[in-house]
C-alpha positions in Angstrom: -174.3 -9.4 -35.6 -171.9 -10.0 -32.3 -169.4 -7.4 -31.1 -167.2 -10.6 -31.5 -167.8 -11.7 -34.8 -167.4 -7.7 -35.6 -164.4 -8.1 -34.2 -163.3 -10.8 -36.0 -164.3 -9.5 -39.5 -162.5 -6.6 -39.0 -159.4 -8.1 -38.3 -159.9 -10.5 -41.4 -160.1 -7.5 -43.3 -156.7 -6.1 -42.3 -154.9 -9.6 -43.5 -154.4 -13.0 -42.1 -154.6 -13.6 -38.7 -152.3 -15.7 -36.5 -154.2 -18.4 -34.7 -152.1 -20.0 -31.7 -150.6 -23.5 -31.6 -150.9 -26.8 -30.1 -151.6 -26.9 -26.2 -151.9 -30.9 -25.6 -148.8 -31.9 -27.1 -147.4 -28.7 -25.8 -148.2 -30.0 -21.9 -147.1 -33.4 -22.8 -143.8 -31.6 -24.1 -143.5 -29.9 -20.5 -143.8 -33.0 -18.8 -147.6 -32.5 -17.7 -149.5 -35.5 -17.9 -152.6 -35.8 -20.3 -154.3 -39.0 -19.5 -157.6 -40.2 -21.2 -160.3 -39.4 -21.3 -159.5 -35.9 -20.4 -156.4 -35.5 -22.4 -155.1 -31.7 -22.3 -158.3 -31.0 -19.9 -156.9 -32.7 -17.1 -154.5 -30.0 -16.7 -156.8 -27.6 -15.6 -156.9 -29.6 -12.2 -153.1 -30.6 -12.4 -151.3 -28.0 -13.7 -153.4 -24.8 -14.5 -150.8 -22.6 -13.9 -148.3 -24.4 -17.1 -152.0 -24.1 -19.3 -151.7 -20.1 -18.2 -148.0 -20.4 -19.2 -148.2 -21.6 -22.6 -151.3 -19.2 -23.6 -148.9 -16.3 -22.3 -146.5 -17.6 -24.9 -148.6 -17.8 -27.9 -149.5 -14.1 -27.1 -145.9 -13.2 -26.8 -145.5 -14.9 -30.2 -148.1 -13.1 -31.7 -150.9 -15.2 -32.1 -154.3 -12.7 -32.8 -156.6 -15.6 -31.5 -156.3 -17.5 -28.3 -158.0 -20.9 -27.7 -159.1 -22.0 -24.3 -158.3 -25.7 -23.1 -161.7 -26.9 -23.8 -161.2 -29.4 -26.5 -162.2 -32.5 -24.1 -164.5 -30.4 -21.6 -167.8 -31.6 -23.6 -170.4 -33.6 -21.3 -169.8 -37.2 -22.8 -166.4 -37.0 -22.0 -166.3 -35.4 -18.2 -169.3 -38.3 -17.7 -166.9 -40.7 -18.7 -164.0 -39.0 -16.1 -166.6 -39.1 -13.6 -166.7 -35.2 -13.3 -169.5 -34.1 -15.4 -170.7 -32.0 -12.5 -167.6 -30.2 -12.9 -168.3 -29.1 -16.3 -169.5 -25.4 -15.7 -166.3 -24.8 -13.3 -164.0 -26.6 -15.7 -165.1 -24.1 -18.7 -164.9 -21.2 -16.7 -161.5 -21.7 -15.5 -160.3 -22.5 -19.2 -161.8 -19.6 -20.5 -160.5 -17.5 -17.3 -157.2 -18.6 -18.3 -157.3 -17.4 -21.9 -158.9 -14.2 -21.0 -156.2 -13.2 -18.4 -153.7 -14.0 -21.0 -155.1 -11.8 -23.8 -156.0 -9.1 -21.5 -152.5 -8.7 -20.5 -151.3 -5.9 -22.6 -147.6 -6.1 -21.4 -147.4 -9.6 -23.4 -148.5 -8.1 -26.6 -145.8 -7.2 -29.5 -146.3 -3.6 -30.3 -149.1 -2.3 -32.3 -150.8 -5.6 -31.8 -154.6 -5.8 -30.9 -155.9 -7.7 -28.0 -156.1 -11.3 -28.9 -159.8 -12.8 -29.5 -160.9 -15.2 -26.5 -162.2 -18.5 -28.4 -162.8 -22.0 -27.1 -162.0 -25.2 -28.4 -165.2 -27.1 -29.2 -164.0 -31.1 -30.4 -166.0 -33.9 -31.3 -168.2 -35.7 -28.9 -165.8 -38.9 -29.2 -162.5 -39.2 -29.9 -161.8 -37.1 -33.4 -160.1 -40.4 -34.8 -163.0 -42.6 -34.4 -165.7 -41.0 -36.7 -167.9 -44.2 -36.9 -168.7 -43.5 -33.1 -170.4 -40.2 -33.9 -173.5 -40.5 -31.9 -177.4 -39.8 -32.9 -178.5 -36.8 -34.1 -180.4 -36.0 -30.5 -177.2 -36.8 -28.7 -175.2 -34.6 -30.9 -177.7 -31.8 -30.7 -178.0 -32.0 -26.9 -174.5 -32.3 -25.8 -173.2 -29.4 -28.1 -175.7 -27.4 -26.8 -174.8 -28.0 -23.4 -171.1 -27.4 -24.0 -171.7 -24.2 -26.0 -174.1 -22.8 -23.2 -171.1 -23.6 -20.4 -168.7 -21.6 -22.8 -171.2 -18.6 -23.6 -171.6 -18.5 -19.6 -168.0 -18.5 -19.1 -167.5 -15.5 -21.6 -165.9 -17.4 -24.7 -166.0 -14.6 -27.4 -165.7 -17.3 -30.2 -166.4 -20.9 -30.6 -163.5 -22.7 -32.2 -164.9 -26.1 -33.4 -162.2 -28.2 -34.8 -160.8 -31.5 -35.7 -164.4 -32.4 -36.9 -165.1 -35.6 -39.1 -168.7 -35.8 -40.1 -170.9 -33.1 -41.8 -173.6 -33.7 -39.2 -171.6 -33.2 -36.3 -170.2 -30.1 -38.1 -173.7 -29.0 -38.3 -174.9 -29.6 -34.8 -172.2 -27.7 -33.1 -172.4 -24.6 -35.4 -176.0 -24.7 -34.6 -175.1 -24.6 -31.2 -173.2 -21.7 -31.4 -175.8 -19.9 -33.4 -178.5 -20.8 -30.7 -176.0 -19.0 -27.8 -175.6 -15.8 -29.9 -171.7 -17.1 -30.6 -169.7 -16.8 -33.7 -168.2 -20.0 -34.8 -165.1 -21.1 -37.0 -165.4 -25.0 -38.1 -162.5 -26.9 -39.0 -162.4 -30.3 -40.4 -160.1 -33.2 -40.3 -159.8 -34.7 -43.9 -158.2 -37.9 -45.2 -155.7 -38.1 -48.3 -158.7 -38.3 -50.7 -160.0 -35.1 -49.2 -163.1 -36.4 -47.8 -163.8 -36.0 -44.2 -162.3 -38.8 -42.2 -165.8 -40.4 -41.5 -166.2 -40.2 -45.4 -168.2 -37.3 -46.2 -167.5 -35.5 -49.2 -166.2 -32.0 -48.7 -168.8 -30.3 -50.9 -171.4 -31.9 -48.9 -169.8 -30.8 -45.4 -169.4 -27.1 -46.5 -172.9 -26.9 -47.8 -174.1 -28.5 -44.5 -172.5 -25.5 -43.1 -173.3 -22.6 -45.4 -176.8 -21.5 -43.8 -175.3 -21.1 -40.7 -172.9 -18.5 -41.8 -169.9 -19.5 -39.7 -166.8 -17.0 -39.9 -164.3 -19.4 -41.4 -164.2 -22.6 -42.4 -160.8 -24.7 -42.2 -158.6 -27.8 -42.0 -156.7 -28.8 -39.3 -155.0 -31.7 -37.6 -153.2 -33.1 -41.1 -150.0 -33.0 -42.5 -148.7 -29.7 -44.0 -148.7 -31.1 -47.3 -152.0 -32.2 -47.0 -153.1 -28.9 -46.0 -151.0 -27.4 -48.9 -152.9 -29.7 -51.4 -156.7 -29.6 -49.8 -156.5 -25.9 -49.4 -157.2 -25.4 -53.0 -160.0 -27.8 -53.3 -161.7 -26.1 -49.8 -161.3 -22.7 -51.5 -163.7 -23.7 -54.6 -165.9 -24.5 -52.1 -167.0 -21.8 -50.1 -166.4 -17.7 -50.6 -165.8 -17.9 -46.5 -162.5 -16.8 -45.1 -160.5 -20.1 -44.8 -158.6 -21.7 -41.6 -155.9 -23.9 -41.6 -153.1 -25.5 -39.1 -151.1 -28.4 -39.5 -149.9 -31.7 -37.0 -146.4 -31.9 -37.1 -143.7 -34.0 -35.4 -145.6 -37.1 -34.8 -143.2 -40.1 -35.5 -146.4 -42.1 -37.0 -149.3 -41.0 -39.4 -152.6 -40.3 -38.3 -155.9 -42.2 -39.5 -156.4 -41.3 -43.0 -153.0 -40.5 -43.8 -150.1 -42.4 -45.3 -147.3 -40.1 -44.1 -146.4 -37.9 -41.5 -144.2 -34.8 -41.5 -142.1 -32.8 -39.2 -141.2 -29.2 -39.4 -139.1 -26.5 -37.6 -140.5 -23.2 -36.9 -138.9 -21.7 -39.5 -140.1 -24.6 -42.2 -143.4 -24.3 -40.9 -143.5 -20.7 -40.9 -142.8 -20.7 -44.6 -145.6 -23.3 -45.3 -148.2 -21.1 -43.5 -147.0 -18.1 -45.5 -147.8 -20.4 -48.7 -151.4 -21.3 -47.6 -152.0 -17.6 -47.0 -150.7 -16.9 -50.6 -153.4 -19.6 -51.4 -156.3 -17.8 -49.9 -156.0 -18.9 -46.2 -157.0 -15.9 -43.8 -156.5 -17.6 -40.3 -153.5 -19.6 -39.8 -151.9 -21.4 -36.7 -150.7 -24.7 -35.3 -152.1 -27.9 -34.5 -150.5 -31.0 -32.7 -146.9 -30.7 -32.3 -146.7 -27.1 -32.8 -144.8 -25.2 -30.1 -144.8 -20.9 -29.5 -141.8 -20.8 -31.7 -143.5 -22.3 -34.5 -146.4 -19.4 -34.2 -143.8 -16.7 -33.8 -142.3 -18.0 -37.0 -145.6 -17.9 -38.8 -145.9 -14.2 -37.3 -142.9 -13.1 -38.6 -143.7 -14.3 -42.0 -146.9 -12.8 -42.3 -145.5 -9.2 -40.9 -142.8 -9.6 -43.6 -145.1 -10.3 -46.0 -147.1 -7.6 -45.1 -144.3 -5.2 -45.0 -143.3 -5.9 -48.5 -146.8 -5.0 -49.8 -146.5 -1.6 -51.7 -148.1 1.1 -49.6 -151.8 2.3 -50.6 -151.7 5.4 -53.0 -153.6 8.5 -51.7 -156.7 8.8 -53.8 -156.1 12.5 -55.1 -159.6 12.4 -56.8 -160.2 15.2 -59.5 -159.3 18.2 -57.3 
């Protein structure tokens, strides 16, 4: 077991962990262009100081896990943007920006440990077009290349997210294993509970179990969808669960007939209910802000404070 996997498991043993919130939509909210195909990764070149500021704000909000701006730094996207040769440097920069925020003890709330430095691994194609997922060989090669770049950059955890097919989830998790990094795998599902690509959730989870991900989760769906689908996911695995929802989008995302908005306070309350349903890592997806993550932190801290203090074991003496 790697030191980072140990650190994450020890953190989970103490109670739910707080993941950071959105990066791409937060860049847009601050006026930073996020053009296709690079989307949020374009800011690594044009506005790295804004990326760094967002990471720092998530630390100050109380996040236990920070995720680097690497959702669209995979080989396929970089090749499409004409900058494949910049892959190692862009991934190093993205991880370095997160690490600088994680290492700044002055940003942390009193008593909070240093956040874990994770790196986002998205689908090799657009996350809402699972029909475009390429062949097994292409998946293996491209996820292996990204995983190697991220490991060389110093990532401590691969955060594999918004995955719509079982076979891509497995390819990404295998790549993480092969570079010696722990992985969390988070699926994007439709209203009927199937992955966006049509796979049954049970089959997707079964495909991952032999690879021993640290946690399995759901993301980029409306909060009500998370509330509805978490119990189903809980029934399929004993591994820790992760959950983070998509909010404040005026139109429904693919696979859903509705969209939802949530203030920070509303989102924090929702997140607390997910933790009561068995979620161990909770954060925010598209539309969430540092204020939403601060509200999640406050809800979890309040719940922990309300727990009765453990009684000393007096033994038989």
